[in-house]
Structures are given as structure tokens and as C-alpha cells.
Phi, psi and omega in degrees: 000131183290145179288348179277346181281143172267118183257152170257116188245127172264125182243111175276155179070033186294342177255006175281173183299310180285313182301321181294326178288320176297319178301316178304314181291320179297323179295333178282340184275178178273002183278149174274133183240138174248098182280137176244123181255161177310133178070010173293326186271111176052026179053039178206179179286166178284131176207195184290348182254359182298132179263111182260354193313306184294327182282340183271359180299123178065017178282133177268325188214140173248133169247111188258097178256343182297136180194160168273121185210157168051056176274101185290316179244083182295130178247351180286143174284343182224073185305319182297323178296321179292319177296319181294326179304313184272305191286331180256294184299318179296321179291315179299316179301313179298315181297317179296319177291327177297318178301311181298327181276353180083020177296141185271321187224141179233113179258118184254121177271107181263222180204147176295341181297344177294341177276001182097177184274339185219158170240167181297144180302136180062023177235139177287155173282132184241166182300319180294140183283119174262329175234129182290159175303147189239357178228170185300320180298306184291326176298316181293324178293320178295317178299322177294320177302313181298315179297318179296319178298323177294317177299318181298322181294331185263351188224184176265007181284120177280125180254130175240124179247125179245128179248080181287152172284185176306126182258134179222164180164191180304137178069020177296144177230223173058229189257020180285000000 
């Protein structure tokens, strides 16, 4: 996509730590942004049943930062199932609806944790997994990556996966 184009961008997780910073930058750009905040969609979290249809009209690009992450005091009896509801099923649902709506690009903010917690001494961390993800959050993000890659192979939706390391800055919370 050319940098001269004015894009209409849907940004999930706009009030999250990463999403709010992306929103600030998008507002400075010439692009039109549709920010999605927690509970904006059907007054609940993102999952496999979320209806995005009306919000995806004329969207060129989705930046998907919304996720279940950093649950310090887990209360679920089945944490991986809870992570999968949002991070896998919710992401797949959004991507499939994006395809139907004609969205061109889907940028998925994953995590470096899909590469595992450690890399070999004196070796760079590489895209290929040398150590599998080890917690519910990183496993669910990896599963979403695999599903998105499958969607990309079958459709015209361009998938971009970003695996940032731990992100910190003013007002950081979570597990930093």
C-alpha cells in the first residue's frame, strides 16, 4: 500500500497499552481511524460470535491489538480456554469477517513469547520456533498466527504478524 494513500484503519484494543500508543500515532497521520475500545462491540469482549459487519464497511486495514493478556490473578479453571476464546476464536472471526468485507490488510500484534522464553546462548532469536510457547497467552497467540496464515493462503487478505518483545513506557502495567 502506497504511503500517499489515505487509509481507513480499524484499530482494536484502542484503550490498551499498545493500542493507545498506535491510536495516538494514527491520529497524527492522514489516515482515518476507527478506534475500538474494550466492550464497544456488543458490550462484551471479542470472541467467535462478535459481529463486526457494520464496523468493517470501507475499512482498508485492521490493526488487531485487542487480546486477553497478562492475567496476574487468574480465576478461570481453564485459562487456556479463556485465552483461546479471545486470542484465537475472536481473531479468526474478525479475519473471516474482514475477508467478506473486502479488507485488504490485517496486522496482528502477537508476542515474541511464541518463540519461547529463551534462545540458545550466543544465538539470535529467529522466526522459526526453537522453543515452543510455554504459557496459555503465548500458545493462544501462536495458534492465532497459524490460523491467520491459513486464511491468507485461501483469500486475498494480506496478513502481517508482528511479534514485539515486552513493551514498556509511561503508565505500563501488567507483568513489567
